[in-house]
C-alpha positions in Angstrom: -29.2 33.6 -104.8 -27.5 36.3 -106.5 -25.9 37.6 -103.0 -24.2 34.1 -103.0 -22.9 34.9 -106.3 -21.2 38.1 -105.4 -23.8 40.3 -106.3 -23.9 42.4 -103.1 -25.8 45.8 -103.9 -28.7 45.8 -101.9 -30.2 48.6 -104.0 -29.6 46.8 -107.3 -31.1 43.7 -105.8 -33.7 45.4 -104.5 -35.0 46.6 -108.1 -34.3 43.1 -109.2 -36.7 41.6 -106.8 -39.5 44.5 -107.7 -39.4 43.7 -111.5 -38.9 39.9 -111.3 -42.2 38.8 -110.0 -44.1 41.1 -112.9 -41.8 39.8 -115.6 -41.8 36.0 -114.7 -45.8 36.0 -114.1 -45.9 37.4 -117.7 -43.8 34.6 -119.2 -45.6 31.7 -116.9 -48.6 33.2 -118.7 -47.1 32.7 -122.0 -45.7 29.1 -121.5 -42.2 30.6 -121.9 -41.0 30.2 -118.2 -41.2 27.0 -116.1 -39.9 26.5 -112.9 -39.6 23.8 -110.4 -39.2 23.7 -106.6 -37.8 21.3 -104.1 -39.7 21.4 -100.7 -38.7 19.7 -97.5 -41.3 20.0 -94.2 -42.9 22.7 -96.1 -40.4 24.9 -97.1 -38.8 25.7 -100.3 -35.1 24.7 -100.3 -34.1 24.6 -104.0 -35.6 26.0 -107.2 -34.9 26.0 -111.0 -36.3 28.1 -113.9 -36.4 27.2 -117.7 -36.8 30.2 -120.2 -37.9 29.1 -123.4 -36.5 31.8 -125.8 -37.1 32.2 -129.8 -33.9 31.4 -131.4 -33.1 31.4 -135.2 -32.0 28.4 -136.9 -28.5 27.5 -135.7 -25.8 24.6 -136.6 -26.4 23.1 -133.5 -30.0 22.6 -134.0 -31.2 24.1 -137.7 -34.4 22.4 -137.3 -35.6 24.2 -133.8 -36.6 28.0 -133.3 -36.6 27.6 -129.8 -33.5 27.4 -127.3 -33.6 26.5 -123.4 -32.0 28.8 -120.8 -31.6 27.3 -117.1 -31.7 30.2 -114.6 -32.8 31.1 -111.0 -30.8 27.9 -109.7 -30.3 27.8 -106.0 -30.1 25.5 -103.2 -30.2 26.7 -99.5 -26.9 26.0 -98.0 -27.8 23.5 -95.3 -29.2 21.6 -98.5 -26.8 21.6 -100.9 -24.7 18.1 -101.6 -28.0 16.2 -101.4 -28.8 15.9 -105.1 -31.7 18.4 -105.0 -30.0 20.5 -107.8 -29.2 17.7 -110.0 -32.8 16.3 -109.6 -34.0 19.8 -110.5 -31.7 20.2 -113.4 -33.1 16.5 -114.8 -36.5 17.7 -114.8 -35.8 21.1 -116.4 -33.7 19.0 -119.2 -36.3 16.3 -119.6 -38.9 19.2 -120.2 -36.4 20.6 -122.8 -36.2 17.5 -124.4 -40.3 16.8 -124.7 -40.4 19.9 -126.4 -37.6 18.8 -128.6 -35.4 21.4 -127.7 -31.7 20.4 -128.2 -29.6 23.5 -127.2 -29.9 24.5 -123.4 -27.6 27.2 -122.3 -26.6 28.7 -118.4 -24.4 30.8 -117.0 -22.7 29.4 -114.4 -21.1 30.2 -110.7 -18.0 28.6 -109.6 -19.9 26.5 -107.1 -22.3 25.3 -109.7 -19.7 24.7 -112.4 -19.3 21.0 -111.5 -23.1 19.8 -111.2 -23.6 21.7 -114.8 -20.5 19.7 -116.3 -21.7 16.4 -114.6 -25.0 16.9 -116.6 -23.1 17.1 -119.6 -22.7 21.2 -120.1 -19.6 22.3 -121.7 -18.0 26.0 -121.6 -18.6 27.8 -124.8 -17.2 30.9 -126.4 -19.8 33.2 -125.2 -18.9 37.0 -124.4 -20.7 39.1 -122.7 -21.3 43.2 -123.0 -22.4 45.6 -120.7 -23.3 49.4 -121.2 -21.2 51.7 -118.8 -24.3 53.2 -117.3 -28.0 52.2 -117.2 -29.8 53.1 -120.5 -32.8 55.2 -119.7 
């Protein structure tokens, strides 16, 4: 997924892979990470995660203290443009609605932007800051 998005530093991706499993296990146990997989012929070909975040009251949804964040959306190249990603997104957004969460965010690659827009996502004014060096 990250390589397709242009992150090709294998040493960094190795660290991400090593640290992701314990991170996601903990959040699954806390009911803060939900995931869906598309399986064809016994093989996972697509996946999507929904992270539930504590969020202060906000004008977009002043009554809710949670926000949803979609992440880890990926469809294997041979299975793209068949509706799998859209169906996974529908499941995740349905779950957010079930939990009465109105605000769902994500970060889009250029390849995924049209799918997200078709589901009603809008570009926002979010900005991103990154420390120049890792913090020890």
